[in-house]
N, C-alpha and C positions, 0 to 999 in steps of 0.2 A: 822608454822612448828620448827623453832630453838630450841623457847622454851620447848612444847613437847620432842622434842629431850632431850633436858637438865634435864627435868624434869624426864625422864624416866630414864635416870640414873642417875639421885642423887637417886631415890628410889631402883634402881636397884643395887646402892652401896651401898644405906641402909640395903636393906635387903641380899647383902652379907656378910655384914660385921659385921648384929647382928646375923648370923648363925653362927657364929667363936668372937665372942665376949666373952673375959673373958680366951680364949684358945691361947694359945701361941703354942704349936706344943706338940710332944710327949717326954717324956722323961723319958729313963728308962723306958719303957714299961707301963706308966702313964699320965696324963694329970697335966701340967701346968698351972696356971694361969696368965692370964699377959693381962692387955691389951692394949697394945699398937703393932703396927703393926713394923717389921722391917724394916728396911731401904730397903733391898735388895725389900720387897712386896709392899711398897708406890711407889719406882718407876714403878712395874711392873703394879699398879693401875693406876701409871699417864700414863705411855705407852700404857696401853689395852682402858683409855679415849681417848687417842691421837689417836687413830686406828679406834675406833667407830666413831669419828669423822669426821675422815677421807672417813670413809667408805661412812657416811650418805654425804655429801659431796657428794661424787664422784655418789652414787647412786641418788642422787637430779639432779648432772650436767646431768651424763647419760639419766636420767627419757627426761630433759628439751630437749637434744639434740634428743630424738625420735619423742619427737612432733615435734618438726623443722624439722626433715625429713619428719612426714608425712603431715606437712603443705604445705613444698616445693613439695611435689607427689601431691597433691591435684591441688596444683596453676600449674604446669609442663602436669597434665591430661586436665585440663582448657583449657593452653596455645595449647594443640596438638589439642583436639577436635576445638576450634577453626579456629587454622590454614588448619585443614582438610574442613571447611565449608570455609573459603577463598579460596582454592585450588579451592573448587567444584564452587564456584562464578565467581572466575577467567577463569577457563576449560572453561564455559557455556560465560561466554563475550567474549572468545578468538573465542570463534566458530561460534559466530552470527557476529563477525569482519570480518569475516574471508568470510561468506554467503555474506555480504554486499560488501564487496571490490571485487569479482570476476567481 
């Protein structure tokens, strides 16, 4: 999963940079050719990648939490059913014991 995310980011970054290859910006109504990013753009790209990593991590963690909650709910349902069954058995046993003790 992590490798796929990294490959996706790498491909996404490559396609994003290829859109703007050779273009550094607008200057007096015409395009000026340049192949380098400015320092701020690189910082923004790095911050965006970090944010994407964090969002992906949080998405996986929340998915794991959801799965764990579902497992616990199933377990609690089973325990509740067993308790109901045991309550019925105990109630019948107590009623029979009352009959014997009279």
